[in-house]
C-alpha positions, 0 to 999 in steps of 0.5 A: 192694954188691960190695966187698973187705972183707979187709986184703990183696987178695993174701992175702984174695982171697975176702974179697968181700962180694956183697949184693943185700940190705944193712944197713950197719955189721954185723960182717964175718968168715968164721967166728964162734966158735960157743961165743959163742952159747948156742943153738949150745952147746945144739944141740951138746949135743943132737947124739946125740939129733938124729942118732939121730932123723935116722937112724931117720927116714931108714931108712924113705925110702918112709914119709918121702917119703909122709908128708913135704913136699917131701922132699929137694928140689933148688935151686929158683932160679937163684941157688942153681944154684952148689949143684949137683944133688947138694945137696938140702934137707928143710925144717923152717922157712922164712921164720920159719914152721915146716913142721908136717908135716916138724916132726912127722916130726922132733919131737926136732930141731924141739923142740931148735932151738925150745928153744935160742932160736936167732933162726932164719929158716930150718931145714932138713937139707941133703944133699951127694952125694959126690964133689961140690963147691959152686961159689964164690958168695954168698948176697947178704944180710949181715944173716943168718948161716948155721950148720951142725950137722954131722950125718952127715959121711963120713970125719969127721976125715979132711978129706974134707968141707970148707967155705971162707968168705972164703978160710978153710977148716974141716972138717966134723966130726960134732957140731960147730956152725959159724957163718959169713957167707955174704954172703962168697964161699964154696964146699964140697967133699965128696971122699968117696964118700958123702952128707954131711948137716947141719942148716942154720940161717939166723939174724939177724945178732947185731949187729941190734937187736931193732927192726931184726930186727922191721922186716926181718921185717915187710918180708918179711911184707908182701911175702907178706901185703900186707894188713899195710899196708892202709888198711882196719883190718879187712883189716890186722887179719886179716893180722896174725892170719894172720901171728901164727898161722903163726909159732906153733911146731907142736904135737908129740908 
């Protein structure tokens, strides 16, 4: 799907939805009101604690790199090339599975996300060096939204760090939560001389039914664990138990 979804092509020129993976009938809007999501309000209320933990762990980069897993990795696919070399991640959850190593390095953050009840498929810290920009692009999937908890924003409140989705621009401000649709064309700018940090989440679109979420997750699980659809009951059972085990929230101090 590659379709204009705005009302006026002359005004809403970036309201274009590009999707390789598409579920019909889902609501389309650049930004959602974060206050409509209880999990977003919970994360916003935990900002100070999350920020304090982040600053503490980041203050010893040598220890973090030694003990962590793929710390501040760059873009790994050609689809992510638009992010540029200055965009890096530190993953806490991927494909619905927590990284127990990194979660233990950021236990307060991991627990806050888990307790909030956000229907997340990915959770990670993302850095963006300044000055730099992320080129206009789509994430190619309409059944997953993106959220940012603005963690450490240079010149917060001075309009130096901005996100534009579908032609609508918002400034990142420390402690605020943003929910938006990255199947629409979007880009970002860091006009400061410092690195911008956010806690980034990808989550199921709220219009999806529980059955649809389960079906989509099962589809992705089958790509990684083909035994889930094996004709052999024993192989299928073992695959189901494996998936169940890796979905569990890690034991944290």
